[in-house]
C-alpha positions in Angstrom: 102.8 98.6 103.2 104.5 98.3 106.5 103.0 99.1 109.9 104.4 99.9 113.3 102.4 98.4 116.2 102.3 100.5 119.4 100.7 103.9 118.6 99.6 102.7 115.1 97.8 99.4 115.3 97.1 100.1 118.9 96.4 103.2 120.9 100.0 103.1 122.2 99.1 102.1 125.8 100.6 99.0 127.2 98.5 96.7 129.4 100.0 94.2 131.8 98.3 91.5 133.9 99.2 90.8 137.5 101.4 88.0 136.2 103.2 90.3 133.9 101.5 89.2 130.7 101.4 91.9 128.1 98.0 92.7 126.4 97.2 94.9 123.5 93.8 96.0 122.0 93.5 96.0 118.2 90.8 97.5 116.1 88.7 95.2 113.9 88.2 98.2 111.5 92.0 98.3 111.1 92.2 94.6 110.6 89.6 94.5 107.9 91.3 97.4 106.2 94.5 95.4 106.1 92.7 92.4 104.7 91.1 94.5 102.0 94.5 96.1 101.2 96.1 92.6 100.9 93.1 91.5 98.8 93.8 94.4 96.4 97.4 93.0 95.8 99.4 95.1 98.3 101.8 93.0 100.5 101.8 94.0 104.1 104.3 93.7 107.0 104.8 94.7 110.6 108.0 96.4 111.8 108.1 97.1 115.5 110.7 97.8 118.2 109.0 95.8 120.9 108.6 92.0 120.9 105.2 90.5 121.9 103.4 87.2 121.4 100.2 89.2 121.0 101.6 90.9 117.9 102.6 87.5 116.4 99.0 86.2 117.0 97.4 89.3 115.5 99.7 89.1 112.4 98.9 85.4 111.9 95.2 86.1 112.3 95.4 88.8 109.6 97.7 86.7 107.3 100.6 89.1 107.5 103.6 87.1 106.5 106.4 89.5 107.2 106.7 90.3 110.9 109.8 91.9 112.3 109.7 92.4 116.1 112.3 93.6 118.6 114.0 95.8 116.0 116.4 98.3 117.4 117.5 99.7 114.0 114.3 100.2 112.0 116.2 101.8 109.0 118.3 98.7 108.4 115.4 96.3 109.0 113.2 98.3 106.6 115.9 98.3 103.9 116.5 94.6 104.4 112.8 93.7 104.2 112.3 95.8 101.1 115.3 94.0 99.4 114.1 90.6 100.5 110.8 91.1 98.6 112.5 92.7 95.6 111.5 96.3 96.2 113.3 99.5 96.6 112.6 101.8 99.6 110.6 104.2 97.3 108.3 101.3 96.4 107.3 100.8 100.0 104.9 102.5 102.4 105.3 102.8 106.2 103.0 104.0 108.9 104.7 105.1 112.2 104.0 107.4 115.0 107.2 108.4 116.8 110.7 109.7 116.2 112.1 106.1 116.2 110.1 105.7 112.9 111.7 108.7 111.2 114.6 106.7 109.6 111.9 104.7 107.7 109.4 107.5 107.2 112.1 109.6 105.5 113.2 106.8 103.2 109.9 105.1 102.0 107.8 106.2 99.1 104.7 106.7 101.1 105.0 107.9 104.7 101.8 107.8 106.9 101.3 108.7 110.5 98.6 109.3 113.2 97.4 112.6 114.3 98.6 111.8 117.8 102.2 111.6 116.6 104.7 114.3 117.5 104.7 117.3 115.2 108.1 116.4 113.7 106.8 113.0 112.7 103.6 114.4 111.2 105.7 116.9 109.3 107.5 114.0 107.5 104.3 112.1 106.6 102.7 112.3 103.3 99.4 111.3 105.0 98.2 111.9 108.5 95.2 109.9 109.6 92.3 111.8 111.2 91.0 108.7 113.0 92.8 107.7 116.3 95.6 105.2 116.5 94.3 101.8 117.3 90.8 102.9 116.3 90.6 103.3 112.5 93.8 105.2 111.6 95.2 102.1 109.8 91.9 101.5 108.0 91.9 105.1 106.8 95.4 104.7 105.4 94.5 101.4 103.7 91.4 102.9 102.1 93.4 106.0 101.0 96.0 103.7 99.3 93.3 101.7 97.6 91.5 104.9 96.5 94.8 106.1 95.0 95.4 102.8 93.2 91.9 102.6 91.9 91.1 99.4 93.9 88.8 100.7 96.6 85.5 100.3 94.7 86.3 96.7 93.9 87.2 96.0 97.5 83.9 97.4 98.7 81.7 96.0 95.9 81.0 92.6 97.7 79.5 94.5 100.6 77.3 96.7 98.4 75.5 94.0 96.4 
C-alpha cells in the first residue's frame, strides 16, 4: 500500500517557519494504522511529489522502507516501485488526493482517496475515506484493507485482552 503525503498523510496545508523551515502535522491515528497494516504483512511505501526532511523522519519513525520523494512522474515511479518489489500494478494499492495522483490511481489494484479530494479523483477511487485527510483517513483505509484481508481482528486482539 502506497501513500501520498500532502492531503493524505497530512491535511494538505504547508507550514513554514520564519527561517523557511517546512513543517507538517501527522496523525498518530494514521501512524498506528500504518503500523498495524505492516504488522499484518502488507508492505507500505510513500510516493510524493514534494521533497521534505519531515517526511523522511516520519517514514523512518513508522518503519516505512520505500520512500520516493520529489517525484514529478508518479506513474513511472509507481510502476518502478512495484517492479522493484516483484509486484504488478494490480497487486498494489495507492491513496492519493489530487489529479497528479490519477496516473497511479487508475493503474493500481486498489485506489483510495480522501473525501476532500476533487470529484474526478473520488470518481476513480474504489474507497473514499470519511475521516479527514491527516486526521484518520489513512487509518480508515488501513483498517478497511485489514478487514477485507481478514487480519483486522488479529491486529486489534492485543488491545482487547
